[in-house]
N, C-alpha and C positions, 0 to 999 in steps of 0.2 A: 681676785687671786690673796692679796692682802688677808684676808681668813683663814687663807690656806696655813699661813706659818705665826696665826694670831690663837689665844686662848681666849678665856671668856675675858678673862682679866686684863687682856693687849699686851700680856708678853710672847716675847717672839715663841713659837717650835722649831725648832732646828735639830733635824737627825744628830747624832753623837760621831757620825762616822765624817762629815761636814765639817765639824768643827774639828776635829783632832785635824784635820788634814788642812783649814786652814791653818788651824795653829803653828804647824810643820814646815809648813813654807818659809823661805827664806824673806821674802819678797811677793807684793802683791802687785801687777799692773791693772788699771784698768783703762781701756780702749776706747773712747766714745765721742760722740758728738751731740751738738745742740742741748737741746734737755738733759739728755741723758746724762751728757760731762758733766752739769750741774751738779746730778746726781749722783755720779759718781766720787765729787767732790764730799758729798755729805756721808759717804760709802766710806771715803777715805778715814774720817776725821772716827767715825764709825769701828771699824776694822785694824784703827792704832790701838785704840783704847782698848777694846774689845781683846780681839786677839794677843795687841803687841809685836803686832808682822810690820815691815814697814811699808809705806801704801806708795805708789805712784799712781798720780791722773794725767791722760795725757789725749787731749785731741786726735782725732785719728788721721786726719790730714798730717800731721807734724808727727804722730809718731818715730815716724822710721829716723828723722832727722834727730829727733832727742835721745835715738841709741847710741 
């Protein structure tokens, strides 16, 4: 699956419309559990650096209590 989003040099290939939508967001919420939660923590760092959008990661079962 990752090969669909990488070129031969390993650079990400993301549609410009998606990039624009992410950069226009005020905040991004990642709601996940288990290993996807940990992937969300990595994604948080990437999104905040790349898009400059504040990103929060929450465990699914706790999300409603944190909002």
